[in-house]
C-alpha positions in Angstrom: 66.3 108.9 89.3 65.3 105.7 87.5 64.5 102.4 89.7 67.1 99.9 90.5 65.7 97.3 88.1 65.7 99.9 85.3 69.4 101.0 85.8 70.4 97.6 85.9 68.3 96.7 82.6 70.5 99.9 81.0 73.4 98.4 82.5 73.2 95.2 81.1 72.2 96.7 77.5 75.2 98.8 77.5 77.3 95.8 77.1 76.4 95.6 73.4 78.4 98.7 72.9 81.7 97.2 74.2 82.9 100.2 75.9 84.8 99.3 79.1 85.0 103.2 80.1 81.0 103.5 79.8 80.4 100.4 81.6 83.2 101.6 84.5 81.1 104.6 84.8 78.0 102.9 86.0 79.7 101.7 89.2 80.0 104.0 92.5 83.9 104.5 92.8 84.2 102.1 95.6 82.0 99.4 93.6 83.1 95.5 94.2 82.7 93.5 91.0 82.9 90.1 91.9 82.5 87.0 89.5 82.5 84.2 91.9 84.6 81.8 91.0 87.3 84.5 91.0 88.9 86.9 93.2 86.5 90.3 93.8 87.4 93.5 91.6 87.4 96.5 93.8 87.3 100.1 92.8 86.9 101.8 89.0 90.6 100.8 88.3 90.4 97.3 89.1 86.9 97.0 87.2 88.0 98.9 83.9 91.2 97.1 83.6 89.1 93.5 83.9 86.4 95.0 81.4 89.0 96.3 79.1 91.0 93.1 78.9 87.9 90.9 78.4 86.1 93.2 75.8 89.4 93.7 73.9 88.6 90.3 72.0 84.9 90.4 72.1 83.0 91.3 68.9 79.3 90.8 70.4 77.5 90.9 73.8 74.1 90.5 74.6 72.5 89.9 78.0 69.4 88.2 77.7 67.1 88.5 80.8 65.0 85.1 81.9 64.0 86.4 85.4 64.4 89.5 87.3 63.5 90.5 90.9 64.3 93.6 92.6 63.5 95.1 96.0 64.7 98.6 96.7 68.2 99.0 95.6 68.8 95.1 94.9 68.4 93.5 91.5 68.3 89.8 90.7 68.9 88.7 87.6 68.6 85.1 86.0 70.2 85.7 82.4 72.0 84.2 79.7 74.9 86.2 78.6 75.8 85.9 74.9 79.3 86.7 73.4 81.3 86.5 70.3 85.0 86.0 70.2 86.7 85.1 67.5 83.9 84.3 65.2 82.7 81.9 67.9 79.8 82.4 69.4 78.2 81.1 73.2 75.9 81.5 75.8 76.3 81.2 79.3 73.7 80.9 81.9 74.5 83.4 84.7 72.7 84.3 88.1 73.5 88.2 89.0 72.9 90.2 92.1 73.3 94.0 91.8 73.3 96.1 94.8 72.8 99.9 93.9 73.8 103.5 95.8 72.7 106.6 94.7 71.8 105.3 91.3 75.1 103.3 90.4 76.1 99.8 91.0 77.9 99.5 94.3 78.3 95.7 94.0 77.7 93.2 91.3 78.1 89.3 92.1 77.6 87.0 89.2 77.3 83.2 89.7 78.4 81.1 86.7 80.3 77.8 85.4 83.9 79.1 85.4 85.0 76.2 83.5 82.4 76.5 80.5 83.5 80.3 80.4 87.3 79.2 80.1 86.6 76.3 77.8 85.2 79.5 75.3 87.8 81.7 75.9 90.9 79.7 75.5 89.2 77.7 72.5 88.9 74.3 73.6 85.0 74.1 73.8 
């Protein structure tokens, strides 16, 4: 089995394919995905529904790593997440923490500026 950091890097690279089903498959069945400014998502159904909704309008996604620190099954990432939506591109600074179990993501917490993302998504930025 690949180490936790490699798994996280592969998962982040998979975002470029914009496939909610593929991304959901990287999570354990009981995973928690928490974009810290919002309510946590628990389990495959909730995670997939969120990803499908978010990705439905996205035409490009790429996670650019600035720093990565890992210890066992915990991986911390400092990233700039780049998205294109409606012909408009933006990059968002993100701090993420991944906890893995048996080679899958059991918990993912991302910290970012919700106002910046909301302005981009609503076209007010």
